C-alpha positions in Angstrom: 0.0 0.0 0.0 1.5 3.3 -1.1 -1.4 5.5 0.3 -4.5 4.7 2.2 -7.3 6.9 3.5 -11.1 6.7 3.9 -11.7 7.4 0.2 -8.8 5.9 -1.8 -6.1 3.3 -1.9 -3.0 3.6 -4.0 -1.4 0.2 -4.4 1.8 -1.1 -6.1 0.6 -3.6 -8.7 3.1 -6.2 -9.5 3.7 -7.4 -13.1 1.9 -10.6 -13.9 -1.2 -9.9 -11.8 -4.3 -8.8 -13.7 -6.4 -6.0 -12.2 -9.8 -7.5 -13.3 -11.1 -11.0 -13.7 -10.9 -12.5 -17.2 -9.8 -15.6 -19.0 -8.2 -18.0 -16.6 -7.8 -15.2 -13.9 -10.9 -15.2 -11.7 -9.7 -15.0 -8.1 -6.0 -14.3 -8.8 -6.6 -10.7 -9.5 -5.8 -7.4 -7.8 -9.5 -6.6 -7.5 -10.2 -9.9 -5.7 -7.3 -9.4 -3.3 -8.2 -5.7 -2.6 -11.9 -6.5 -1.9 -10.9 -9.4 0.3 -8.6 -7.1 2.4 -10.3 -3.7 2.3 -14.0 -4.5 1.5 -16.4 -4.9 -1.3 -16.8 -1.2 -1.9 -13.3 -0.9 -3.5 -13.0 -0.5 -7.2 -10.1 0.4 -9.5 -10.3 3.9 -11.1 -8.1 2.8 -14.0 -6.4 -0.4 -15.2 -2.9 -1.5 -15.8 -2.1 -4.4 -18.1 -1.4 -7.8 -16.6 2.3 -7.4 -17.5 2.6 -3.9 -16.2 3.8 -2.9 -12.8 3.0 0.4 -11.2 0.8 2.5 -8.9 -2.9 1.9 -9.3 -5.7 3.9 -7.7 -8.7 2.3 -6.1 -11.7 4.1 -4.7 -13.2 3.0 -1.5 -16.7 4.4 -1.7 -19.3 5.7 -4.2 -18.6 9.4 -3.5 -14.9 9.0 -4.2 -15.6 6.9 -7.3 -18.0 9.5 -8.8 -15.6 12.4 -8.0 -12.5 10.7 -9.4 -14.3 9.2 -12.4 -15.4 12.8 -13.3 -11.9 14.1 -12.9 -10.6 11.3 -15.1 -13.2 11.9 -17.7 -12.3 15.7 -17.7 -8.6 14.7 -18.0 -7.7 16.4 -14.7 -5.8 13.3 -13.6 -2.4 13.0 -15.2 -1.2 9.5 -16.1 2.6 9.2 -16.3 4.5 5.9 -17.0 8.1 4.8 -17.4 8.9 2.4 -20.1 12.0 0.8 -21.7 11.8 1.3 -25.4 13.9 -0.3 -28.1 16.2 2.0 -29.9 18.1 5.2 -29.1 17.5 7.3 -32.2 14.2 8.8 -31.1 13.9 12.6 -30.5 14.3 13.8 -27.0 10.6 14.5 -26.9 7.8 13.6 -29.3 4.1 13.0 -29.5 2.3 10.0 -31.1 -1.2 10.8 -32.2 -2.4 7.6 -33.8 -6.0 6.2 -33.4 -6.3 2.8 -31.8 -9.0 0.1 -32.4 -9.5 -3.6 -32.9 -7.8 -5.3 -35.8 -8.0 -8.9 -37.0 -5.4 -11.2 -35.6 -4.8 -14.9 -35.3 -5.0 -15.6 -31.6 -6.9 -13.9 -30.1 -9.2 -13.1 -33.1 -8.7 -9.4 -32.6 -6.1 -7.2 -30.9 -6.0 -3.4 -30.3 -3.6 -1.7 -32.6 -3.2 1.4 -34.8 -6.3 1.6 -36.9 -7.2 4.6 -39.1 -10.9 4.9 -37.9 -10.0 3.9 -34.3 -10.5 6.0 -31.2 -8.4 9.1 -30.9 -5.3 8.4 -28.8 -2.3 10.6 -27.8 0.9 9.8 -26.1 3.6 12.3 -25.1 7.1 10.7 -24.9 10.2 12.2 -23.3 13.5 10.4 -23.2 15.0 10.1 -19.7 18.1 8.2 -20.6 19.6 6.3 -23.6 21.5 3.0 -23.2 23.6 2.7 -26.4 25.1 -0.6 -25.2 21.7 -2.3 -25.2 20.1 -0.1 -27.9 17.3 1.0 -25.5 16.0 4.1 -23.9 14.1 4.8 -20.7 11.2 7.0 -21.6 8.5 8.8 -19.7 5.1 8.5 -21.4 2.2 10.8 -20.5 -1.2 9.7 -21.8 -4.2 12.0 -21.8 -6.2 9.2 -23.3 -6.1 5.7 -21.9 -6.7 3.0 -24.6 -5.9 -0.6 -24.0 -2.2 -1.2 -24.7 -1.8 2.4 -25.8 1.8 2.9 -24.8 2.8 -0.4 -26.4 1.0 0.4 -29.6 2.2 4.0 -29.8 5.9 3.2 -29.1 5.7 0.4 -31.7 3.9 2.7 -34.2 6.7 5.2 -33.7 9.3 2.5 -34.4 10.5 2.0 -30.8 8.6 -1.0 -29.4 8.8 -1.9 -25.7 11.8 -4.0 -24.9 10.7 -7.6 -24.7 7.1 -7.0 -25.9 6.0 -10.2 -27.6 3.0 -8.8 -29.5 3.7 -5.3 -30.7 
């Protein structure tokens, strides 16, 4: 627990643990664990992918959920991520403005990816440090929109996929 009060919880989500139930993950989810420990009124304000680690915000009551959901909708909550991108030739700072939507795939049948009629999606990327010896860069990514796999998709679209990403 990174922060806890009567209205919110901020938790450190480990990589490999999904936030919500789905597929083969029913009880082995962050939501299940949080509700077991803190009560049934807890709900995540946002999601992080199963393979992503980081801070995640849970609301603890309906009033906090309404207030923070409104703030998220109005983009008054800033979402900032650190990522390890492949390549070192990217500009010091750049923006990717590429729509994201479902596209046909083998397994699963569809995945989210760049799609010209997809939902508007914006990622602002800033290089923190370049690692020439491993051809990688630590980047800060700020996303005013929050599409599934947005950072993975946008970095790959820009030619700098996440290090070790098996899909994009």
